[in-house]
C-alpha positions in Angstrom: -8.9 9.9 -63.3 -5.8 7.6 -63.7 -6.9 6.7 -67.2 -7.2 10.3 -68.2 -3.7 11.2 -66.8 -2.1 8.2 -68.6 -3.9 8.8 -71.9 -3.1 12.6 -71.8 0.5 12.0 -70.9 1.0 9.5 -73.8 -0.8 11.8 -76.2 1.4 14.8 -75.3 4.6 12.7 -75.4 3.7 11.3 -78.9 2.7 14.9 -80.0 6.1 16.1 -79.0 7.8 13.2 -80.6 5.9 13.9 -83.9 7.2 17.4 -83.9 10.8 16.3 -83.2 10.7 13.6 -85.8 9.3 16.1 -88.4 11.9 18.7 -87.6 14.7 16.0 -88.0 13.3 14.5 -91.2 12.7 11.2 -89.7 9.7 10.3 -91.9 9.2 6.7 -90.9 9.1 7.5 -87.2 6.9 10.6 -87.9 4.4 8.4 -89.8 4.3 5.8 -87.0 3.6 8.4 -84.4 1.1 10.1 -86.6 -0.8 6.8 -87.0 -0.7 6.3 -83.2 -2.0 9.8 -82.6 -4.9 9.3 -85.0 -5.8 6.0 -83.4 -5.7 7.5 -80.0 -7.8 10.3 -81.3 -10.6 8.3 -82.9 -10.6 5.5 -80.2 -10.2 7.6 -77.1 -13.0 5.9 -75.1 -11.7 2.4 -75.8 -8.2 3.4 -74.8 -9.5 5.0 -71.5 -11.4 1.7 -70.9 -8.4 -0.3 -71.6 -6.2 1.7 -69.2 -8.9 1.6 -66.4 -11.9 -0.7 -67.0 -13.5 0.4 -63.9 -13.9 4.0 -65.1 -17.7 4.4 -65.4 -17.7 7.4 -67.7 -15.0 6.4 -70.1 -17.3 6.6 -73.1 -18.6 10.1 -72.3 -15.2 11.5 -71.3 -13.5 9.8 -74.2 -16.0 11.2 -76.8 -15.8 14.7 -75.4 -12.0 14.6 -75.5 -12.0 13.0 -78.9 -14.1 15.8 -80.6 -11.4 18.6 -80.4 -8.6 16.2 -81.0 -10.4 15.0 -84.2 -10.7 18.6 -85.4 -6.9 18.9 -84.7 -6.2 15.8 -86.8 -8.4 17.3 -89.6 -6.5 20.5 -89.4 -3.1 18.7 -89.6 -4.2 16.6 -92.6 -5.4 19.6 -94.5 -2.0 21.4 -94.3 -2.9 23.5 -91.3 -6.2 24.9 -92.9 -9.5 24.6 -91.3 -11.7 22.9 -93.9 -15.3 22.3 -93.0 -15.5 19.1 -94.9 -12.4 17.6 -93.3 -13.6 18.7 -89.9 -17.0 17.2 -90.4 -15.6 13.9 -91.6 -13.3 13.7 -88.6 -16.2 14.4 -86.3 -18.3 11.8 -88.0 -15.4 9.3 -87.8 -15.0 9.8 -84.1 -18.8 9.7 -83.6 -18.9 6.4 -85.4 -16.1 4.8 -83.5 -17.5 6.0 -80.2 -21.0 4.9 -81.2 -19.8 1.5 -82.1 -17.8 1.2 -78.9 -21.1 2.1 -77.0 -23.0 -0.4 -78.9 -20.4 -3.1 -78.3 -20.1 -2.3 -74.5 -23.6 -1.5 -73.7 -24.5 -4.9 -72.4 -21.3 -5.2 -70.3 
């Protein structure tokens, strides 16, 4: 539970910062935060595991959390339009990263 709380808090903070940076034309800071948000989205399970390596269901919870976040990332990168191709690509990307994490961690 601690990992989810820390991850969610960090994500919300970064999301608010990205809005503030965009509103104030702070492009470099906006781009840094956008990259961090994308990384947190596509690598949710590894981040949860890094926060709390004793969390038994970090892969399942991370993947479930990552799906709607990846759709949100696709929505943001397509200028606030839902495009099936972008959403599919984002879901595939998060599935690949979480699948690779499962493969890497399955023996541990």
